[in-house]
C-alpha positions as CSV (number, residue, x, y, z in Angstrom):
1,X,-21.3,-27.3,11.5
2,X,-24.7,-26.4,9.8
3,X,-24.0,-22.6,9.8
4,X,-20.6,-23.4,8.0
5,X,-22.1,-25.7,5.3
6,X,-24.7,-22.8,4.7
7,X,-21.9,-20.4,4.4
8,X,-19.8,-22.5,1.9
9,X,-23.1,-23.2,-0.2
10,X,-23.8,-19.4,-0.3
11,X,-20.1,-18.6,-1.5
12,X,-20.6,-21.3,-4.2
13,X,-23.7,-19.9,-5.5
14,X,-22.3,-16.1,-5.4
15,X,-19.2,-17.2,-7.2
16,X,-20.9,-18.9,-10.0
17,X,-23.3,-16.0,-10.3
18,X,-20.4,-13.7,-10.5
19,X,-18.4,-15.7,-13.1
20,X,-21.4,-16.0,-15.2
21,X,-22.1,-12.2,-15.0
22,X,-18.7,-11.4,-15.9
23,X,-18.1,-13.7,-18.7
24,X,-21.1,-12.3,-20.3
25,X,-19.9,-8.8,-19.7
26,X,-16.6,-9.4,-21.3
27,X,-18.3,-10.9,-24.3
28,X,-20.4,-7.7,-24.9
29,X,-17.5,-5.2,-24.2
30,X,-14.3,-6.6,-26.0
31,X,-12.5,-3.2,-25.2
32,X,-13.5,-2.6,-21.5
33,X,-11.6,-2.1,-18.3
34,X,-13.4,-5.0,-16.4
35,X,-10.2,-6.8,-15.8
36,X,-8.4,-3.8,-14.4
37,X,-8.9,-1.9,-10.9
38,X,-12.3,0.2,-10.7
39,X,-10.3,3.5,-10.2
40,X,-10.6,5.1,-13.4
41,X,-9.8,8.8,-12.8
42,X,-7.5,10.8,-10.8
43,X,-7.8,14.5,-9.4
44,X,-5.1,16.6,-10.8
45,X,-5.5,20.5,-10.3
46,X,-9.1,20.1,-9.2
47,X,-10.0,18.2,-12.5
48,X,-11.0,14.5,-12.7
49,X,-8.6,13.3,-15.3
50,X,-9.5,9.8,-17.1
51,X,-7.3,7.0,-16.7
52,X,-7.3,4.0,-19.3
53,X,-5.5,0.9,-18.2
54,X,-3.2,-0.8,-20.7
55,X,-1.8,-3.9,-19.1
56,X,-0.4,-5.1,-15.8
57,X,3.4,-5.1,-15.6
58,X,4.1,-7.0,-12.3
59,X,2.7,-10.5,-11.7
60,X,2.8,-10.0,-7.7
61,X,2.3,-6.6,-7.3
62,X,-0.5,-4.1,-8.4
63,X,1.1,-2.1,-10.9
64,X,0.0,-1.1,-14.4
65,X,0.8,0.7,-17.5
66,X,-1.9,3.2,-18.4
67,X,-3.0,6.4,-20.4
68,X,-3.9,9.6,-18.5
69,X,-6.3,11.7,-20.3
70,X,-7.9,11.7,-23.6
71,X,-7.0,12.9,-27.2
72,X,-3.7,14.5,-28.3
73,X,-2.8,15.6,-24.7
74,X,-2.9,12.0,-23.3
75,X,0.3,10.5,-22.0
76,X,1.2,7.2,-20.7
77,X,1.9,6.6,-16.8
78,X,2.5,4.0,-14.5
79,X,0.0,3.4,-11.8
80,X,0.6,1.7,-8.4
81,X,-1.7,0.9,-5.6
82,X,0.0,0.8,-2.2
83,X,-0.7,1.1,1.4
84,X,2.1,3.7,2.1
85,X,3.9,6.0,-0.3
86,X,6.6,8.6,0.5
87,X,5.5,11.7,-1.4
88,X,7.9,13.9,-0.2
89,X,11.0,11.8,-0.6
90,X,9.6,11.1,-4.4
91,X,9.3,14.7,-5.1
92,X,12.8,15.6,-3.7
93,X,14.5,13.0,-5.8
94,X,12.6,14.2,-8.8
95,X,13.8,17.7,-8.2
96,X,17.3,16.4,-7.8
97,X,17.0,15.0,-11.4
98,X,17.0,11.3,-10.5
99,X,13.4,9.9,-10.4
100,X,10.4,10.4,-12.6
101,X,7.6,12.7,-12.1
102,X,5.2,11.9,-9.2
103,X,1.9,13.0,-11.1
104,X,-0.5,12.3,-8.3
105,X,-1.2,10.3,-5.0
106,X,-4.6,10.2,-4.1
107,X,-6.3,8.0,-1.2
108,X,-8.9,5.4,-1.9
109,X,-11.0,3.0,-0.2
110,X,-9.7,0.5,2.4
111,X,-6.6,2.6,3.4
112,X,-5.1,2.2,0.1
113,X,-3.5,4.8,-2.2
114,X,-3.4,5.1,-6.1
115,X,-0.1,6.6,-7.3
116,X,0.3,7.9,-10.9
117,X,3.9,8.2,-11.9
118,X,5.6,9.3,-15.2
119,X,6.4,6.8,-17.8
120,X,9.9,6.5,-18.6
121,X,10.5,5.7,-22.2
122,X,13.5,3.1,-23.0
123,X,14.5,2.7,-19.2
124,X,14.8,-0.8,-17.9
125,X,15.6,-2.1,-14.3
126,X,19.4,-2.7,-13.6
127,X,18.2,-6.3,-12.6
128,X,17.5,-7.2,-16.1
129,X,21.1,-6.0,-17.5
130,X,23.5,-8.3,-18.0
131,X,25.9,-6.6,-20.9
132,X,28.1,-4.5,-18.8
133,X,32.0,-5.0,-17.9
134,X,33.0,-4.9,-14.2
135,X,34.6,-1.6,-14.9
136,X,31.0,-0.3,-16.2
137,X,29.2,-2.0,-13.2
138,X,31.6,0.0,-10.9
139,X,31.0,3.3,-12.5
140,X,27.0,2.7,-12.1
141,X,27.5,1.6,-8.4
142,X,29.5,4.9,-7.8
143,X,26.7,6.9,-9.6
144,X,24.0,5.2,-7.5
145,X,25.7,5.8,-4.3
146,X,25.9,9.5,-5.3
147,X,22.2,9.8,-6.0
148,X,21.4,8.0,-2.6
149,X,23.8,10.3,-0.6
150,X,22.0,13.3,-2.1
151,X,18.6,11.9,-1.1
152,X,20.0,11.5,2.4
153,X,21.3,15.1,2.5
154,X,17.6,16.1,2.1
155,X,16.9,13.9,5.1
156,X,15.3,10.8,3.5
157,X,15.9,7.0,3.4
158,X,14.8,4.8,1.0
159,X,14.9,1.2,2.6
160,X,14.6,-0.9,-0.5
161,X,17.7,-0.1,-2.8
162,X,17.9,-3.3,-4.9
163,X,18.5,-3.5,-8.4
164,X,14.9,-3.6,-9.6
165,X,14.4,-0.1,-8.1
166,X,17.1,1.4,-10.2
167,X,16.3,2.0,-13.7
168,X,18.7,2.7,-16.7
169,X,18.6,3.9,-20.1
170,X,21.5,3.7,-22.2
171,X,22.3,5.6,-25.5
172,X,25.8,4.7,-27.0
173,X,28.4,5.1,-24.4
174,X,26.0,7.4,-22.0
175,X,23.6,6.2,-19.8
176,X,21.0,7.8,-17.3
177,X,19.8,6.5,-14.0
178,X,16.6,6.8,-12.0
179,X,15.4,5.8,-8.4
180,X,11.9,4.4,-8.2
181,X,9.7,2.5,-5.6
182,X,9.1,4.8,-2.7
183,X,6.8,2.6,-0.7
184,X,9.1,2.3,2.2
185,X,10.8,5.5,2.1
186,X,10.3,8.6,4.5
187,X,12.0,10.7,6.8
188,X,15.2,9.7,8.5
189,X,14.2,8.6,12.0
190,X,10.6,8.0,11.0
191,X,10.5,5.5,8.1
192,X,10.3,1.8,9.3
193,X,10.6,-1.4,7.7
194,X,7.5,-3.4,6.9
195,X,6.5,-7.1,7.9
196,X,7.6,-10.2,5.7
197,X,10.8,-8.9,4.4
198,X,12.4,-11.4,2.0
199,X,14.8,-13.1,3.7
200,X,16.9,-14.1,0.6
201,X,18.1,-10.5,0.3
202,X,21.5,-9.5,1.9
203,X,19.9,-6.7,4.1
204,X,22.0,-4.9,6.9
205,X,22.4,-6.9,10.0
206,X,20.2,-4.3,11.9
207,X,17.3,-4.5,9.4
208,X,14.0,-6.1,10.7
209,X,10.2,-5.6,10.8
210,X,9.4,-2.4,12.6
211,X,12.9,-0.9,12.9
212,X,13.8,2.4,11.7
213,X,15.4,2.7,8.2
214,X,18.8,4.0,8.3
215,X,21.3,5.5,5.8
216,X,23.9,2.8,6.3
217,X,21.2,0.4,5.4
218,X,20.8,2.0,2.0
219,X,24.4,2.2,1.4
220,X,24.8,-1.7,2.6
221,X,22.2,-2.9,0.2
222,X,23.7,-1.2,-2.9
223,X,27.2,-2.7,-2.1
224,X,25.4,-6.0,-1.8
225,X,23.5,-5.8,-4.9
226,X,26.5,-4.6,-7.0
227,X,28.9,-7.0,-5.6
228,X,28.1,-10.0,-7.7
229,X,28.6,-7.9,-10.9
230,X,31.7,-6.3,-9.9
231,X,33.5,-9.2,-8.5
232,X,32.6,-12.0,-11.4
């Protein structure tokens, strides 16, 4: 009991000192990066390129908007911190024309990876779209199925084909679709589902922790995700 009491007292002192230190640091540096991850550069073609964080874009995931590089050649990017990322699958989908460019994926401390991805201007997740008719949703569903089938033909599976992971850009009557989020993806026969799957999602009956991701799982989830918009 005495050891535990000392432990909590030490933690209390440490937290008070940390709060005091960072509150002063924030006051001294109003334009600093202290509220963002410490990783502030990425290696590209043997050069360390600066990363400047702009904002966090997900409340429950480590995803940020940032700029890559300095000066006129800088570009806006998306940064993710993940424990697994299917680099080959993402690159294959980009080559097929329906995923943003994967700029870099580099290991960092603690078994994590920093992933730097092209920022897609004017694209938004399908989960945030409400203005399409049933027929338009049907067309988008067919196009999504075609993209995923092409990905499958390259020997990859995705595993999380929900509407938040499908982006759309609209220009008049035309639109463009992109697939993102390759955290679970991988080679067919190798990629497996992680623990703690959201039970509110209409997964395929065979989906579960540690089970292999299959083509039919991707197609089933797409069908379930679009079902509401096509039937209502």
